[in-house]
C-alpha positions in Angstrom: 69.3 -24.4 -3.9 67.2 -24.4 -0.8 70.2 -23.6 1.4 71.1 -20.6 -0.8 67.5 -19.4 -1.0 67.4 -19.3 2.8 70.6 -17.2 2.8 69.0 -14.7 0.4 65.8 -14.5 2.4 67.6 -13.7 5.6 70.4 -11.4 4.4 70.3 -7.6 4.7 69.4 -5.6 1.7 72.7 -3.7 1.7 75.1 -6.6 1.4 77.6 -6.5 -1.4 78.2 -9.3 -3.9 81.4 -10.3 -2.1 79.5 -10.5 1.2 76.7 -12.6 -0.3 79.3 -15.0 -1.7 80.8 -15.3 1.7 77.4 -15.9 3.4 76.3 -18.5 0.8 79.7 -20.3 0.9 79.5 -20.6 4.7 76.0 -21.9 4.5 76.9 -24.6 2.0 80.1 -25.5 3.9 78.0 -26.1 7.0 76.2 -28.8 5.2 79.3 -30.9 4.7 80.5 -33.6 7.1 83.7 -32.2 8.6 85.6 -35.4 7.9 84.9 -35.0 4.2 86.4 -31.5 3.8 89.9 -32.7 2.9 88.4 -34.9 0.2 86.2 -32.1 -1.1 89.1 -29.7 -1.2 90.9 -32.1 -3.7 87.8 -33.2 -5.5 85.6 -30.2 -6.5 83.4 -32.5 -8.7 82.0 -34.1 -5.5 80.9 -30.7 -3.9 77.4 -29.4 -3.6 77.4 -26.6 -6.2 75.0 -24.0 -7.6 75.1 -21.0 -9.9 73.3 -17.8 -8.9 72.1 -14.7 -10.6 70.9 -11.9 -8.2 69.6 -8.4 -8.5 70.4 -6.0 -5.6 67.7 -3.4 -5.6 69.6 -1.2 -3.2 72.9 -1.3 -5.1 71.2 -1.6 -8.5 73.6 -4.4 -9.4 73.2 -7.7 -11.1 75.5 -10.4 -9.8 76.3 -13.5 -11.9 78.0 -16.3 -10.0 78.4 -19.3 -12.3 76.6 -20.3 -15.4 73.5 -18.1 -15.8 72.0 -15.6 -18.1 69.9 -12.5 -18.2 68.5 -9.6 -20.3 68.4 -5.9 -19.3 66.2 -3.6 -21.3 65.5 0.1 -20.9 61.7 0.3 -20.2 61.4 3.0 -22.9 62.9 0.6 -25.5 61.1 -2.5 -24.3 60.8 -5.3 -26.8 64.1 -4.7 -28.6 66.0 -7.9 -29.3 68.9 -8.6 -26.9 72.3 -7.4 -28.2 74.9 -10.1 -27.5 77.8 -8.0 -28.9 77.9 -4.9 -26.8 79.2 -5.1 -23.2 78.2 -1.6 -22.0 74.6 -0.9 -21.0 72.9 1.7 -23.1 69.5 2.4 -24.5 68.7 -1.1 -26.0 68.4 -4.6 -24.6 71.5 -6.4 -23.6 72.0 -10.1 -23.2 74.1 -11.1 -20.1 75.9 -14.4 -19.7 78.6 -16.0 -17.6 79.2 -19.4 -19.3 81.3 -22.2 -17.9 84.7 -22.5 -19.6 85.0 -25.4 -22.0 81.2 -25.9 -22.1 81.0 -24.9 -25.7 84.0 -26.9 -26.6 82.6 -30.0 -25.0 79.2 -29.4 -26.7 80.9 -29.1 -30.1 82.8 -32.3 -29.4 79.7 -34.2 -28.5 77.9 -32.9 -31.6 80.8 -34.0 -33.8 80.7 -37.5 -32.4 77.0 -37.8 -33.1 77.1 -36.4 -36.6 80.1 -38.5 -37.6 78.6 -41.7 -36.1 77.2 -44.5 -38.4 74.5 -45.1 -35.8 71.0 -43.5 -36.3 70.6 -40.3 -34.4 67.6 -41.7 -32.5 70.1 -44.1 -30.8 71.6 -41.1 -28.9 68.3 -40.1 -27.4 68.1 -43.3 -25.4 71.8 -44.1 -25.1 73.9 -41.0 -25.4 77.3 -42.6 -25.9 78.5 -39.2 -27.2 77.9 -37.6 -23.8 79.5 -40.6 -22.1 82.6 -39.9 -24.2 83.0 -36.3 -23.0 82.3 -37.0 -19.3 86.0 -37.6 -18.4 86.8 -34.2 -19.9 83.8 -32.6 -18.1 85.2 -34.0 -14.8 88.6 -32.5 -15.6 87.1 -29.1 -16.1 85.3 -29.3 -12.8 88.7 -29.3 -11.1 88.8 -25.6 -12.1 85.7 -25.0 -9.9 86.4 -21.7 -8.0 89.9 -21.8 -9.5 89.0 -20.8 -13.1 85.3 -20.3 -12.9 82.9 -19.4 -10.0 80.2 -21.3 -8.3 78.7 -21.4 -4.8 80.1 -24.7 -3.4 81.2 -24.2 0.2 84.7 -23.1 -0.8 86.0 -19.6 -1.4 84.3 -18.2 -4.5 86.6 -17.2 -7.4 85.6 -13.5 -7.4 87.6 -12.9 -10.6 85.0 -14.8 -12.5 81.9 -13.3 -10.9 80.3 -10.7 -13.2 78.7 -7.6 -11.8 76.6 -5.1 -13.9 75.5 -1.7 -12.4 72.3 -0.1 -13.8 71.6 3.6 -13.8 68.5 5.2 -12.4 66.4 5.0 -15.6 63.5 2.5 -15.7 64.7 -1.0 -16.6 63.1 -4.3 -17.3 65.2 -7.2 -16.1 65.1 -10.9 -16.9 67.2 -13.3 -14.8 67.4 -17.0 -15.8 69.3 -20.2 -15.4 71.1 -21.8 -18.4 68.2 -24.2 -19.1 66.8 -21.8 -21.8 68.8 -22.2 -25.0 67.3 -19.0 -26.4 66.5 -16.5 -23.7 63.7 -14.0 -24.7 62.1 -11.0 -23.1 59.1 -13.0 -21.9 58.7 -16.4 -20.4 56.2 -17.4 -23.1 58.6 -16.7 -25.9 61.5 -18.4 -24.0 59.3 -21.5 -23.5 58.2 -21.4 -27.2 61.8 -21.4 -28.3 62.6 -24.3 -25.9 59.7 -26.3 -27.3 60.9 -25.6 -30.9 64.3 -26.8 -29.9 62.9 -30.0 -28.4 60.8 -30.7 -31.5 63.4 -29.9 -34.1 66.7 -30.7 -32.5 66.2 -32.9 -29.4 69.9 -33.9 -29.5 71.0 -30.3 -29.2 73.6 -30.6 -32.0 72.5 -27.9 -34.4 72.3 -24.1 -34.0 72.2 -24.6 -30.2 74.7 -27.2 -29.0 74.7 -28.6 -25.5 76.5 -31.4 -23.6 73.2 -33.3 -23.3 70.0 -34.0 -25.1 66.3 -33.9 -24.2 65.4 -37.1 -22.5 62.3 -38.6 -24.3 59.2 -37.6 -22.4 60.8 -34.5 -20.8 60.0 -31.0 -21.9 63.4 -29.7 -21.0 67.0 -30.9 -21.1 68.2 -28.9 -18.0 66.8 -27.1 -15.0 65.3 -23.8 -15.7 64.3 -20.8 -13.7 63.0 -17.4 -15.1 62.0 -14.2 -13.5 61.1 -10.8 -15.1 60.5 -7.6 -13.3 60.7 -3.8 -13.7 62.6 -1.3 -11.6 
């Protein structure tokens, strides 16, 4: 994250999404010990990896590299609930996502293991054997890294799975976030409130929202989270 942040701070404002991916890739690659590169080429699961969501003010584009999410909302229609069905950007709020392949399938499998287990559900909060059961499959899916889904990991980014959205010159309100918010809302306060509700009512993440891991007791989140909202 720090390496990619440094790239963003230093890069010129007119760079394209492809150019950014090349710059960030080179920066991550420079962090690797040269002798490890052959191993990392064959084992994507051992690479440094990060997802990014970026807004280019000059190009008026949102770039989604990896598993991230966002909301775009016409300022004149601010407050409308995000629409997850439409893919074109119009006069209402739209929810943007770029999920990792197989993530939902694995989350469903973990939930099925827990709900069919004779063990009390509290057991899985301290010893998530259901997650342990899906880890081999998770590692298999990581072999598709930049060959089936995109991330910044020091190897050429799979641009076919990078999503780009172009905004017109109307006023927009934009939310960019990591995937640590199970229910992304137009404000941080609402998003945090929904996260707290999830923690209190379904800490295993096996109900309406399913994930490949649970809330660890004592933590207020189950994953990393970043959130920014701004108007253009």
